[in-house]
C-alpha positions in Angstrom: -61.5 -9.6 55.7 -62.7 -12.9 53.8 -63.0 -13.4 50.4 -66.9 -13.1 49.4 -66.3 -14.1 46.0 -66.2 -17.9 45.8 -69.1 -17.8 43.1 -66.5 -16.1 40.8 -63.9 -19.0 41.0 -66.8 -21.5 40.6 -68.2 -19.6 37.4 -64.6 -19.4 35.9 -64.0 -23.2 36.5 -67.6 -23.9 34.7 -66.3 -21.6 31.7 -63.2 -23.2 31.6 -64.7 -26.8 31.5 -67.1 -25.7 29.0 -64.3 -24.2 26.7 -62.4 -27.4 26.9 -65.5 -29.5 25.9 -66.3 -27.1 22.9 -62.6 -27.6 21.8 -62.6 -31.3 22.1 -65.8 -31.8 20.2 -65.1 -33.3 16.8 -67.1 -32.0 13.8 -68.5 -35.0 11.7 -68.4 -34.2 8.3 -71.5 -34.2 6.5 -72.1 -37.2 4.3 -74.2 -36.6 1.3 -76.6 -39.7 0.9 -79.3 -39.8 -2.1 -82.2 -41.9 -2.7 -80.0 -44.0 -4.9 -77.9 -44.9 -1.9 -80.6 -45.8 0.2 -82.0 -49.7 0.3 -85.8 -49.3 -0.3 -87.7 -52.3 0.3 -89.9 -53.4 -3.0 -93.2 -52.6 -1.1 -92.2 -49.1 0.1 -95.0 -46.3 0.2 -94.7 -42.6 -0.6 -96.9 -39.8 1.0 -96.5 -36.1 0.2 -97.3 -33.2 2.4 -96.0 -30.1 4.2 -94.0 -30.5 7.4 -96.1 -28.7 10.0 -94.4 -29.7 13.2 -90.9 -31.1 14.2 -90.7 -33.0 17.4 -88.4 -35.1 19.2 -87.5 -38.2 16.7 -90.7 -37.3 14.6 -92.4 -34.8 12.2 -96.1 -34.4 11.3 -97.4 -33.6 7.6 -100.2 -32.2 6.5 -101.8 -31.5 3.2 -101.4 -27.7 3.5 -98.9 -25.3 5.2 -99.7 -24.2 8.5 -100.0 -20.7 10.2 -98.2 -19.6 13.2 -101.6 -19.6 15.1 -102.5 -22.8 14.1 -99.4 -24.3 14.8 -99.2 -23.1 18.3 -102.9 -24.4 18.8 -102.1 -27.7 17.1 -98.9 -28.4 19.2 -100.9 -28.2 22.4 -104.0 -30.5 20.8 -101.8 -32.6 18.4 -104.3 -32.1 15.8 -103.0 -30.7 12.6 -106.1 -31.1 10.5 -107.7 -33.7 8.0 -104.7 -35.5 6.3 -102.2 -35.1 8.9 -99.8 -38.0 9.0 -97.3 -38.6 11.9 -93.9 -39.5 10.5 -91.0 -41.5 12.6 -87.7 -42.7 11.7 -87.7 -46.6 10.6 -85.3 -48.7 12.3 -83.3 -49.3 9.0 -82.9 -45.6 8.7 -81.6 -44.8 12.1 -77.9 -44.0 10.7 -79.7 -41.5 8.4 -80.2 -38.1 9.6 -83.7 -37.6 8.0 -85.4 -34.8 10.1 -82.3 -32.4 11.0 -82.7 -30.0 7.9 -86.4 -30.1 7.4 -88.2 -26.7 7.9 -91.7 -26.0 8.8 -93.8 -25.5 5.6 -91.5 -27.3 3.4 -92.9 -29.8 0.9 -91.7 -33.4 1.3 -92.3 -36.8 -0.1 -91.9 -39.9 2.5 -90.8 -43.0 1.4 -92.1 -45.1 4.3 -93.0 -48.7 5.0 -96.8 -48.7 5.6 -99.4 -46.2 6.7 -100.5 -47.3 10.2 -104.3 -47.0 10.8 -104.3 -45.1 14.1 -105.1 -41.7 15.3 -103.2 -39.8 13.7 -102.0 -42.2 11.1 -98.3 -42.8 11.3 -95.4 -44.1 8.8 -92.0 -44.9 9.6 -89.7 -43.2 6.9 -86.9 -44.8 5.1 -86.0 -41.6 3.3 -87.3 -38.0 3.0 -87.1 -36.0 -0.3 -87.2 -32.3 -0.2 -89.5 -31.0 -2.9 -90.2 -27.5 -4.2 -93.3 -25.6 -2.9 -94.3 -25.1 -6.3 -97.7 -26.5 -7.3 
């Protein structure tokens, strides 16, 4: 009788490759960079707000925190309300990991180049400072 379980061999091979891949990945040590270490141009602009959305390579800021229901609706319509700003990473900050540790409804200050007059307004960030949510 033939062996009807070739998928088990395939599954085992996939798991073995996955385990080898995980074992070979080297963890990059986290480097703490402060605002003093960042080269900001003389004409930088600051924008403060709450992180209301995180997307691939960008975040959205708004004047107020956002609820879960409004967040889902705004994700579809890309409308986070009056005062919302789209924040991209500036080319000069491409080596910095600016957006990874941000959380939704966290208050931040963006140090960027200039506010582009588009709909929504956009700014390219050199640095992001985490603020407390206290008013």
